[in-house]
C-alpha positions, -999 to +999 in steps of 0.1 A: +003-359+620-015-334+641+012-308+635+010-313+597-028-310+598-027-279+619+000-264+597-020-270+565-052-256+581-033-225+592-019-220+556-053-223+541-068-198+566-040-172+561-042-176+523-080-170+524-075-139+545-049-125+522-071-129+492-102-112+507-109-078+494-109-048+518-143-031+522-151-003+498-150+033+512-183+050+515-194+071+485-189+109+490-220+127+503-214+158+481-230+159+447-207+169+418-210+206+410-234+216+383-217+225+349-210+261+347-227+281+320-205+291+291-190+325+298-184+347+268-147+355+265-138+391+265-129+405+231-092+410+225-082+444+213-051+445+192-037+480+184-034+484+147-015+512+129-035+531+104-033+515+070-026+479+083-049+451+072-057+426+099-072+392+091-081+367+119-075+330+112-100+309+131-102+272+139-135+260+153-146+295+160-115+304+180-089+328+167-056+309+165-036+333+143-038+368+130-024+378+096-012+414+096-003+432+063+013+465+070+009+493+045+047+495+040+064+461+048+061+424+046+032+403+059+036+388+093+015+366+116+007+367+153+002+331+164-013+319+197+010+290+204-004+280+238-040+288+235-038+312+265-036+344+245+002+346+243+008+359+208+041+353+191+052+371+159+063+350+130+073+362+096+058+332+079+037+301+087+066+279+078+079+261+110+113+253+094+110+215+097+124+198+066+121+161+058+151+147+040+141+137+005+170+121-012+171+087-028+187+059-008+186+033-036+174+032-071+166+003-094+170+004-131 
């Protein structure tokens, strides 16, 4: 009987220790850095041939695409695909994705 009591007591003690939470680590002593002031981005200079018409396309005040209409030739677009200033030339704004639009079943 004493063994059973000691065994139950030990099980309760070990269970209670396993459920106790570890102490929280101390808070960092350093304060978070102050928010940096907004730095004006440098202007991007794009060389344009004489006679070309350049029209920036903005979204939220940021240039995301540039429409270039050469004097002799088709219109093309320079698109910033990554937002990092890496401009890619595209002949149109069409991305080429087509949704299939054919009837599966019709009811008369």
